[in-house]
DODOTI-195135 format. One record per residue (C-alpha): residue number from 1; x, y, z. Coordinates in steps of 0.2 Angstrom, whole numbers, padded with zeros to 4 digits. Each point is the difference from the previous one (the first is absolute). Example, Ala and Ser with C-alpha at 12.3 -4.5 7.8 and 13.67 -1.06 7.14 Angstrom:
# residues 2
    k   east  north     up
    1   0062  -0022   0039
    2   0006   0017  -0003
# end
This chain:
# residues 381
    k   east  north     up
    1  -0422  -0618   0912
    2  -0009   0006  -0015
    3  -0008   0014   0009
    4   0017   0006   0006
    5   0007   0000  -0017
    6  -0014   0010  -0008
    7   0002   0014   0013
    8   0018   0000  -0002
    9  -0001   0003  -0019
   10  -0013   0013   0002
   11   0012   0009   0012
   12   0014   0000  -0013
   13  -0011   0008  -0013
   14  -0006   0013   0011
   15   0019   0004   0005
   16   0005   0001  -0019
   17  -0014   0012  -0003
   18   0005   0011   0013
   19   0017   0000  -0005
   20  -0005   0006  -0017
   21  -0012   0013   0007
   22   0014   0006   0010
   23   0013   0001  -0014
   24  -0013   0009  -0012
   25  -0003   0013   0014
   26   0019   0003   0002
   27   0002   0003  -0019
   28  -0015   0012  -0001
   29   0008   0009   0016
   30   0017   0001  -0009
   31  -0008   0007  -0016
   32  -0009   0013   0009
   33   0015   0005   0010
   34   0011   0001  -0015
   35  -0014   0010  -0009
   36  -0001   0013   0014
   37   0019   0001   0002
   38   0002   0005  -0018
   39  -0013   0013   0003
   40   0007   0008   0015
   41   0014   0012  -0003
   42   0011  -0006   0014
   43   0001  -0018  -0007
   44   0000   0005  -0019
   45   0015  -0001  -0011
   46   0009   0017  -0004
   47  -0009   0007  -0014
   48   0009   0003  -0016
   49   0006   0018  -0003
   50  -0009   0010  -0012
   51   0009   0002  -0017
   52   0007   0018   0000
   53  -0006   0011  -0012
   54   0007   0000  -0018
   55   0015   0013  -0001
   56   0001   0015  -0012
   57   0006  -0007  -0016
   58   0020   0002   0000
   59   0006   0011  -0014
   60   0008  -0011  -0013
   61   0016   0006  -0011
   62  -0010   0002  -0016
   63  -0011   0013   0009
   64   0014   0013  -0004
   65   0007  -0007  -0016
   66  -0002   0017  -0008
   67   0011   0008   0013
   68   0015  -0011  -0004
   69  -0003   0003  -0018
   70   0001   0017   0002
   71   0017   0000   0010
   72   0007  -0010  -0014
   73  -0007   0012  -0012
   74   0009   0015   0009
   75   0017  -0010   0000
   76  -0002  -0004  -0017
   77  -0004   0017  -0007
   78   0015   0007   0010
   79   0012  -0012  -0008
   80  -0007   0003  -0017
   81   0003   0019   0002
   82   0018  -0002   0007
   83   0004  -0012  -0015
   84  -0006   0013  -0013
   85   0009   0014   0009
   86   0016  -0011   0000
   87  -0004  -0004  -0019
   88   0000   0019  -0004
   89   0019   0000   0005
   90   0006  -0017  -0007
   91  -0011  -0002  -0015
   92   0011  -0002  -0016
   93  -0008   0012  -0010
   94   0000   0014   0013
   95   0019  -0005   0001
   96   0002   0001  -0018
   97  -0006   0017  -0001
   98   0007   0008   0015
   99   0015   0013  -0004
  100   0016  -0007   0003
  101  -0004  -0019   0001
  102   0018  -0004   0003
  103   0000   0008   0017
  104   0013   0015  -0002
  105   0006   0000  -0017
  106  -0008   0016  -0005
  107   0005   0018   0005
  108  -0009   0008   0016
  109  -0007   0014  -0012
  110  -0011  -0014  -0008
  111  -0007  -0007   0016
  112  -0011   0016   0004
  113  -0016  -0008   0010
  114  -0014  -0006  -0010
  115  -0017  -0002   0005
  116  -0013  -0013  -0003
  117  -0018  -0004   0004
  118  -0011  -0015  -0003
  119  -0018  -0006   0002
  120  -0006  -0019   0000
  121  -0016  -0009   0000
  122   0000  -0017   0005
  123  -0012  -0015   0005
  124   0004  -0016   0011
  125  -0009  -0016   0000
  126   0005  -0012   0015
  127  -0006  -0017   0004
  128   0004  -0008   0016
  129  -0003  -0020   0002
  130  -0008  -0007   0016
  131   0013  -0005   0013
  132  -0005  -0007   0017
  133  -0016   0008   0006
  134   0002   0013  -0013
  135  -0013  -0001  -0014
  136   0010   0009  -0013
  137  -0004   0018  -0007
  138   0001   0010  -0016
  139   0005   0018   0000
  140  -0001   0013  -0014
  141   0009   0017   0001
  142   0001   0015  -0010
  143   0011   0015   0003
  144   0010   0015  -0007
  145   0018   0006   0004
  146   0007   0017  -0003
  147   0018   0004   0003
  148   0014   0013  -0002
  149   0019  -0004  -0001
  150   0016   0009  -0003
  151   0019  -0002  -0003
  152   0007   0010   0014
  153   0019  -0006  -0004
  154   0009  -0009  -0013
  155  -0006  -0018   0002
  156  -0011   0005   0015
  157  -0020  -0001  -0002
  158  -0014   0004   0011
  159  -0018  -0003  -0002
  160  -0017   0003   0010
  161  -0016  -0007  -0004
  162  -0019  -0003   0006
  163  -0010  -0017  -0002
  164  -0019   0001   0002
  165  -0009  -0017  -0002
  166  -0017  -0008   0003
  167  -0001  -0018   0004
  168  -0016  -0012   0000
  169   0003  -0016   0010
  170  -0012  -0014  -0003
  171  -0002  -0016   0011
  172  -0015  -0008  -0008
  173   0001  -0017   0010
  174   0000   0010   0016
  175  -0014   0013  -0006
  176   0012   0014   0005
  177   0007   0015  -0010
  178   0011   0015   0004
  179   0007   0016  -0009
  180   0016   0008   0004
  181   0004   0017  -0006
  182   0019   0003   0004
  183   0011   0015  -0005
  184   0019  -0003  -0001
  185   0014   0012   0000
  186   0017  -0006  -0006
  187   0017   0008  -0002
  188   0014  -0008  -0011
  189   0017   0003  -0006
  190   0015  -0008  -0009
  191   0018   0001  -0002
  192   0009  -0006  -0017
  193   0019  -0003   0001
  194   0006  -0007  -0016
  195  -0011  -0015  -0006
  196  -0007  -0001   0018
  197  -0016   0007   0007
  198  -0004   0001   0019
  199  -0019   0004   0002
  200  -0010   0001   0016
  201  -0020   0004   0003
  202  -0010   0004   0016
  203  -0019   0001   0002
  204  -0013   0004   0013
  205  -0019  -0003  -0003
  206  -0015   0002   0010
  207  -0018  -0004  -0005
  208  -0018  -0005   0005
  209  -0008  -0016   0001
  210  -0019  -0004  -0002
  211  -0006  -0016   0002
  212  -0017  -0011  -0002
  213  -0002  -0017   0008
  214  -0017  -0009  -0004
  215  -0005  -0009   0017
  216  -0016  -0008  -0006
  217  -0011   0013   0009
  218   0007   0016  -0007
  219   0017   0007  -0004
  220   0012   0004   0013
  221   0011   0016  -0007
  222   0016   0009   0006
  223   0012   0013  -0004
  224   0018   0002   0006
  225   0017   0007  -0005
  226   0015  -0010  -0008
  227   0017   0005  -0003
  228   0016  -0007  -0008
  229   0019   0004  -0001
  230   0014  -0006  -0010
  231   0017   0001  -0006
  232   0009  -0007  -0014
  233   0019   0000  -0006
  234   0007  -0007  -0017
  235   0015  -0001  -0009
  236   0001  -0003  -0020
  237   0013  -0002  -0012
  238  -0002   0008  -0018
  239   0008  -0010  -0014
  240  -0004   0005  -0018
  241   0006  -0004  -0017
  242  -0007   0009  -0015
  243  -0018   0003   0003
  244  -0001  -0015   0011
  245   0001   0000   0020
  246   0000  -0013   0014
  247  -0001   0008   0018
  248   0001  -0013   0015
  249  -0008   0006   0016
  250  -0002  -0004   0018
  251  -0011   0008   0012
  252  -0004   0000   0020
  253  -0017   0004   0005
  254  -0008   0002   0016
  255  -0021   0005   0002
  256  -0009   0001   0016
  257  -0020   0003   0000
  258  -0010   0004   0014
  259  -0020   0002   0004
  260  -0009   0008   0014
  261  -0013  -0010   0012
  262  -0017   0002  -0004
  263  -0018  -0004   0005
  264  -0012  -0007  -0013
  265  -0019   0007   0001
  266  -0015  -0009  -0006
  267  -0003  -0018  -0004
  268  -0001  -0014   0010
  269   0013  -0001   0015
  270   0011   0015  -0006
  271   0019  -0003   0004
  272   0013   0010   0009
  273   0017  -0002  -0010
  274   0016   0005   0007
  275   0014   0009  -0010
  276   0012  -0011  -0012
  277   0018   0003  -0006
  278   0008  -0011  -0013
  279   0017   0001  -0008
  280   0011  -0007  -0014
  281   0018   0002  -0005
  282   0007  -0009  -0017
  283   0014  -0001  -0011
  284  -0003   0001  -0019
  285   0013  -0004  -0013
  286  -0003   0000  -0019
  287   0005   0009  -0015
  288  -0008   0011  -0014
  289   0004  -0003  -0020
  290  -0005   0015  -0011
  291   0003   0007  -0017
  292  -0006   0016  -0009
  293  -0004   0004  -0018
  294   0001   0016  -0010
  295  -0017   0003  -0009
  296  -0003   0016  -0010
  297   0010   0010   0012
  298  -0009  -0008   0015
  299   0009  -0012   0012
  300  -0011  -0017   0005
  301   0008  -0009   0014
  302  -0006  -0018   0004
  303   0006  -0010   0016
  304  -0005  -0014   0012
  305   0006  -0005   0016
  306  -0001  -0015   0013
  307   0006  -0002   0018
  308   0000  -0013   0013
  309  -0008   0005   0016
  310   0004  -0005   0017
  311  -0011   0005   0015
  312   0012  -0004   0013
  313  -0009   0009   0013
  314  -0020   0000   0003
  315  -0007   0005   0015
  316  -0019  -0003  -0004
  317  -0007   0008   0016
  318  -0015  -0006   0008
  319  -0017   0008   0007
  320  -0009  -0001   0016
  321  -0019  -0002  -0004
  322  -0013   0003   0014
  323  -0019  -0004   0000
  324  -0006   0003   0018
  325   0010  -0009   0012
  326   0008  -0011  -0013
  327   0017   0003  -0007
  328   0010  -0009  -0014
  329   0017   0004  -0009
  330  -0001  -0003  -0018
  331   0017  -0001  -0010
  332   0004   0010  -0014
  333   0004  -0006  -0018
  334   0014   0002  -0012
  335   0008  -0005  -0016
  336   0012  -0015  -0004
  337   0018   0003   0004
  338   0006  -0002  -0017
  339  -0007   0007  -0016
  340   0003   0008  -0015
  341  -0004   0018  -0008
  342   0000   0003  -0019
  343  -0005   0015  -0011
  344   0002   0008  -0016
  345   0001   0019  -0006
  346  -0002   0010  -0016
  347   0005   0018  -0001
  348  -0001   0012  -0014
  349   0010   0017   0000
  350  -0011   0012  -0010
  351   0014   0014   0002
  352   0016   0001   0010
  353  -0011   0006   0015
  354  -0016  -0009  -0002
  355  -0003  -0018   0003
  356  -0015  -0013   0000
  357   0002  -0017   0008
  358  -0011  -0014   0006
  359   0006  -0014   0013
  360  -0006  -0017   0004
  361   0005  -0007   0018
  362  -0005  -0018   0006
  363   0003  -0008   0016
  364  -0001  -0018   0002
  365   0000  -0010   0017
  366  -0007  -0017   0005
  367  -0016   0008   0008
  368   0000   0017  -0009
  369   0000   0008  -0018
  370   0000   0017  -0004
  371  -0001   0009  -0017
  372   0003   0019  -0002
  373  -0001   0011  -0015
  374   0007   0018   0000
  375  -0002   0014  -0014
  376   0012   0014   0003
  377   0006   0017  -0008
  378   0016   0010   0005
  379   0005   0017  -0004
  380   0018   0007   0002
  381   0007   0019   0000
# end
């Protein structure tokens, strides 16, 4: 019995060892199979696609901040010229010294045509605040005007003038700058009827833009053309008492500015920029108040004005910018719908045919402030 028991225990031990050996062999075999399967293309997992190459940098709106600034410069210069032409007809001192200011009270013989010419020099400083992706700009303009006018019939006056200006645009936060050389041709006229005056003005301008953009690896430069067209109509009422006057006015103005497509050269990733067009229509309502003084046989006239501005239509335009296969459309910028204009003038009549004058004109909007100073000389014969 004892011998049998020992042999049985021995067989059980041997059996357990065999089972453990077989299990170990199976484990090793599975590991080898899995390793080979992973290494074999037919059994391997689908490989992760390689990352696509980094695309060319997409142009961002700030890349052409200068172009949007130039467009607004042309628009504003067109407006300024229109309003100066309108002022030639409705300004109180001009109205005071016209022959027959009552509009028909004098005989026709006293209404022979009279001519006049004027010359002006002016400077403008404009600051546009950041708005959206537009980082803001500073603009400075110097220019000159030469004009000729005539009274062609009792109470009817016509004029023609040319404005030449140079504007420097600086966009320091975007490392960009541009210049705009603009020539404007203007035609204006007025009709006096009693205390009422109706005036109009039209302008056409054309110019050349030169831009510079710091790309970090050199300057990207461009040159292209710009144009501006506009019209203004104004009605005013001349009320006077002794040497004082009050002239309420209302005006409607429309201006449209365009720029041609262009291709930058130089620098890193020069841009291809499409043509742009922007327009603005506005109503202006206000009044001028003035008084003249006689000093040593000379007439000194002082006046000031203020007007409310409603930009009831603003087509800010947009521009398509391309860099290789990448294209984006960048929206334009504008000024706030409502604002105020204000100014003052001093005029010294040296004789009954010669006059010196200085003007200040300010424009005040939510994102834009403009200051303009003008010095002029007028001569009649």
